[in-house]
C-alpha positions in Angstrom: 0.0 0.0 0.0 1.3 3.5 -0.9 -0.1 6.9 -1.0 -0.6 8.4 -4.4 -1.3 11.9 -5.6 -5.0 11.9 -6.7 -4.2 14.3 -9.5 -2.0 11.7 -11.2 -4.9 9.1 -11.2 -8.1 8.7 -13.2 -10.0 9.5 -9.9 -8.7 13.1 -9.6 -12.1 14.7 -10.2 -14.0 12.2 -8.1 -11.5 12.8 -5.2 -12.1 16.5 -5.4 -15.9 16.1 -5.5 -16.6 13.3 -3.1 -13.9 13.1 -0.4 -15.6 15.8 1.6 -19.2 14.5 1.0 -21.0 13.5 4.2 -22.4 10.4 2.5 -20.1 9.4 -0.4 -21.2 5.7 -0.5 -23.4 4.5 -3.4 -25.3 1.2 -3.6 -26.2 -0.8 -6.7 -28.3 -3.9 -6.8 -28.3 -6.7 -9.3 -29.8 -10.2 -9.6 -27.2 -12.7 -10.5 -27.7 -16.1 -12.1 -25.8 -18.4 -9.7 -26.9 -21.7 -11.3 -23.3 -22.8 -12.1 -22.3 -22.2 -8.5 -25.2 -24.1 -7.0 -24.6 -27.0 -9.3 -20.9 -27.1 -8.7 -21.5 -26.8 -4.9 -23.8 -29.8 -5.0 -21.7 -31.9 -7.3 -18.2 -31.1 -6.0 -18.9 -30.5 -2.4 -17.6 -26.9 -2.5 -19.1 -24.4 -0.1 -21.4 -22.0 -2.1 -20.3 -18.9 -0.1 -16.7 -19.8 -0.9 -17.4 -20.1 -4.6 -19.2 -16.8 -4.7 -16.4 -15.1 -2.7 -13.9 -16.5 -5.2 -15.8 -15.1 -8.2 -16.0 -11.7 -6.4 -12.3 -11.7 -5.9 -11.6 -12.7 -9.6 -14.0 -10.0 -10.8 -12.2 -7.4 -8.6 -8.8 -8.4 -9.9 -10.1 -7.4 -13.4 -11.5 -4.1 -12.3 -8.7 -1.5 -12.0 -10.7 0.8 -9.7 -10.4 -1.8 -6.9 -6.7 -1.1 -6.6 -7.3 2.5 -5.3 -9.1 3.3 -2.0 -9.6 6.5 -0.1 -8.4 6.3 3.5 -8.9 9.4 5.7 -8.0 12.3 3.5 -5.6 10.3 1.3 -5.9 8.1 -1.7 -4.0 4.8 -1.4 -2.9 2.4 -4.1 -2.6 -1.4 -3.6 -1.0 -4.3 -5.4 -2.9 -7.1 -3.7 -6.6 -7.8 -3.0 -8.5 -9.9 -0.4 -12.1 -10.9 0.2 -13.6 -10.6 3.7 -16.4 -12.8 4.9 -18.4 -12.9 8.1 -18.0 -16.1 10.1 -20.3 -17.6 12.8 -18.1 -18.4 15.8 -18.2 -21.3 18.1 -19.6 -19.2 20.9 -22.5 -18.0 18.9 -21.1 -14.6 17.9 -19.7 -13.4 14.6 -16.2 -12.3 13.4 -14.7 -11.4 10.1 -12.0 -13.1 8.1 -9.8 -11.8 5.3 -8.9 -14.3 2.5 -6.2 -13.4 -0.1 -7.6 -13.5 -3.6 -6.1 -16.3 -5.8 -6.7 -17.0 -9.4 -6.7 -20.7 -8.5 -9.9 -22.0 -7.0 -8.3 -24.9 -5.1 -5.8 -22.5 -3.4 -8.5 -20.1 -2.5 -10.6 -23.0 -1.1 -7.8 -24.2 1.0 -7.2 -20.7 2.4 -10.9 -20.1 2.9 -11.4 -23.4 4.9 -8.3 -22.9 7.0 -8.8 -19.3 7.9 -12.6 -19.3 8.4 -12.1 -22.5 10.5 -9.6 -20.7 12.7 -11.9 -17.7 13.1 -14.8 -20.0 14.0 -12.8 -21.9 16.7 -11.1 -18.9 18.2 -13.8 -16.3 17.9 -11.2 -13.8 16.8 -11.2 -12.1 13.4 -8.4 -12.6 10.9 -7.0 -9.5 9.1 -4.3 -9.6 6.4 -3.1 -6.1 7.2 -2.8 -2.8 5.3 -1.1 -4.3 2.3 -4.4 -5.6 1.0 -7.4 -3.8 -0.4 -10.2 -5.7 1.1 -13.6 -6.4 -0.6 -16.2 -7.0 2.2 -19.0 -9.5 1.9 -21.8 -10.6 4.1 -24.1 -13.6 3.4 -27.5 -13.8 5.1 -27.9 -17.2 3.7 -30.9 -18.2 5.8 -33.1 -15.4 4.4 -34.4 -14.2 1.1 -33.7 -10.4 0.8 -34.2 -8.1 -2.2 -31.4 -5.7 -1.3 -29.5 -4.0 1.5 -27.9 -0.6 2.2 -24.9 -1.1 4.5 -23.9 1.0 7.4 -21.8 4.1 6.5 -19.7 5.2 9.4 -17.2 7.3 7.6 -14.2 5.1 8.7 -14.8 2.0 6.5 -14.6 3.0 2.8 -14.0 -0.5 1.4 -16.4 -1.9 -1.3 -18.9 -4.3 0.2 -21.4 -6.9 -1.1 -24.4 -8.3 0.7 -26.6 -11.2 -0.4 -29.1 -13.6 1.1 -30.5 -17.0 0.1 -30.6 -17.8 -3.6 -34.0 -18.5 -5.2 -35.2 -21.1 -7.6 -36.6 -19.8 -10.9 -37.7 -22.7 -13.1 -34.4 -24.4 -13.9 -32.3 -21.5 -12.7 -31.0 -20.3 -9.4 -30.9 -16.5 -8.9 -29.4 -14.3 -6.2 -30.1 -10.6 -5.6 -26.8 -8.8 -4.6 -26.2 -5.4 -3.2 -22.9 -3.7 -3.9 -21.8 -0.6 -1.9 -18.8 1.5 -2.9 -17.2 4.8 -2.2 -17.8 7.3 -5.0 -14.2 8.4 -4.9 -13.0 4.9 -5.7 -15.3 4.4 -8.6 -18.3 5.7 -10.5 -21.6 4.0 -11.1 -20.5 2.8 -14.5 -17.4 1.1 -13.0 -19.5 -0.6 -10.4 -22.1 -1.8 -12.9 -19.2 -3.2 -15.1 -17.8 -5.0 -12.0 -21.2 -6.6 -11.4 -21.3 -7.6 -15.1 -17.8 -9.1 -14.7 -18.9 -10.9 -11.6 -21.7 -12.6 -13.6 -19.2 -13.5 -16.3 -16.9 -15.1 -13.7 -19.8 -17.2 -12.5 -20.8 -18.1 -16.1 -17.3 -19.4 -16.8 -17.8 -22.1 -14.2 -20.4 -23.7 -16.5 -17.3 -25.1 -18.4 -15.9 -26.6 -15.2 -13.4 -25.6 -12.6 -10.2 -24.0 -14.0 
């Protein structure tokens, strides 16, 4: 992670316009076709939430805006990305867990199972540190929801996705997803393109695990 001069980045105008805004977070909502993930989860024994987090990470890798993030009054640039997931702990609470993004599904799955297992058992969150730009996620898998607007506290600017339980539509499985982001980091068009890329990552699994 390193500080960059906003004027030298494509986000110069957005930085000037939105860093001082009292509510600079924007939320887009999209319904994804997650049929390939559901089928792969059932056939291969993969955790559905892990598969979706992996696709989120791969889509983020291909979206250049994810490598910049406003922190305080600064704009920071990153070389590495992680996906954060909320874990139910052994004592009945919750804690969060950062998982490094990997292009390789099996590697990501190993990291996911190891790290979320540690968080579940210890009850303590796992953070990778400031070298990673973290994409937050939260799965309310027990409930069908149409969308969500996350808490904005002014201290957590990271992009964040929320989803609930997928729904059956004839032969398809669909999942409404809410995506919150800081307007300094990206514009609505970038966010919509990311969600399109996320669907493409899911669709590629129709041809099997790479």
